[in-house]
N, C-alpha and C positions, 0 to 999 in steps of 0.2 A: 172753460167757458168765461167769456167776458160780458158783464152786464153794461148796457148803454142807454143812456137817457139824456133827454135834452128838452129845455123849453123852447119857446118860439124863436128866441135869439140864437139858438144852437142848432134848430132844426136842419137846416141846410148842411151844414158842416158835419152834422151827424150821419146823413144820408150818404155823403161821400166817404166818411169813415167806414160806414157799413159796406160799401162796394169794395174797399180796400181789403177789409177783413175777409170778405168772400173770396177775394182774388187769392189771398194767401192761406186760405183754408182754416182760419181760426173761427171757431163756433162762437156765436154770441146771442144774446137775447136782448131784443129791443123793447125797452119800458116806456117808449113815447118821448115826446109827443110825435104825432103823426101828421101835423100840418104847422103853418106859419101863424094860425091864430093865437092870439094873446092866451097865455096860461102862466101858471105860477111854478116857478123853479123848485120850491121845496117839495112838491109831489114827487118829481122825478129823482131828485136827489135822495129822498127817502127810500124809494122803490129800490134803487141801485144799491144804496149802502146796506139795506137788509139783505138783499138777495145773494151777492156773490162776493167771493174773495178777492176778486179782481173786477174793476170796472172803469168807465169812461163816461164822463159827464160833460155837458156844454151847455152854457148860456151866454148871454150877451158879453159880459165881462169875465165870467168864470169865478168871480168873487162869491156871489151867492151860493152857488152849488158847492163851493169848497167849504164855506162856513157851515151849511147843513150837513154835508157828508161827514164832517169831523165831529159831529155831536154823536156818533155812533162808536161804540167799542170797537177796538180793533182794525177802526179804519184810519188810515193814513193818506188822505187827499192832499194832492198838490197841484195849484195852479202853475201850468208850465208854458212858457212862450218860446222857448228854444231848445234846440237838440242838446246843446250843453247842460241847460236846466234838467232835461229829461234824464241825462246820464247821471248827474249828481242825485237828482231826487229818487231814482231807484237804487243806485249803488250805495249811497250814504243813508238815506231815509226810508228806503224800501217802500216808497208809496205803492199803495194798492188801488188807488183810484187816481186816475189821471184825468185832470181838469184842463178843459181848453176854453179859450174865449171866442165864441161864435163871431163876434164882430171883428176882431182884429187878428186872427187867424185864417191865412190863405189855406187852401186845400193842400197844396204841395207841401207847404211848412207843417201842417198837421199830421201829413202822412210821415215826414221826417222824423218828428217828435214821436209819434206813435211808434214808428220802427225802433228808434233808440230806446224807448222805454221798454218794449218788449224784449228787445235784444240785450238789455244790461242786466248783469247779474248783482244780486246784493252782495257787499263786502263781508258781512258777518263781523267777528272780531269786535272791536271797540264799538263798530256802528251797532251791533246787537246789543251792546249794553246800554246804549242809548235808547234803543227801541224797548227794552225792558224798563228803563226808567219812564218811558211814555206810558206803557202798560201799568206801571205801578201808580202813576198820577191818575190814570183812567179809573181804576179800581178804588182810588181815595176819593175822587170826586164826581164819578158817574154812578148813579144808582140805577 
């Protein structure tokens, strides 16, 4: 299951992504927002980061959602703007929350990015060693 959340700046793109997830048969849970009225991105980033092992977050720039999500243990959120970035972010860094910029990402590009992220396998090996280092840093610095 994929958790998905957006503020007002990512709402429209979130709705398009939900349609795509329905089309390909991937179960998701929508944590809001449910309209384009102004709201605060930390609310939705927190809900998604706490809920699932895999998620998608959207706000106007993507930066705010990325910052908040990465405050949670075992979250590796990455702001991704291209298919190639999606491939590297998953294969090398094993991001488990995909963050998209609602303002700058066209629906067709978002679908390509999402498809790449979902279809890419984590490389393991030396890349897992880096994830282990990240987890060690989390344990030392996050209470």
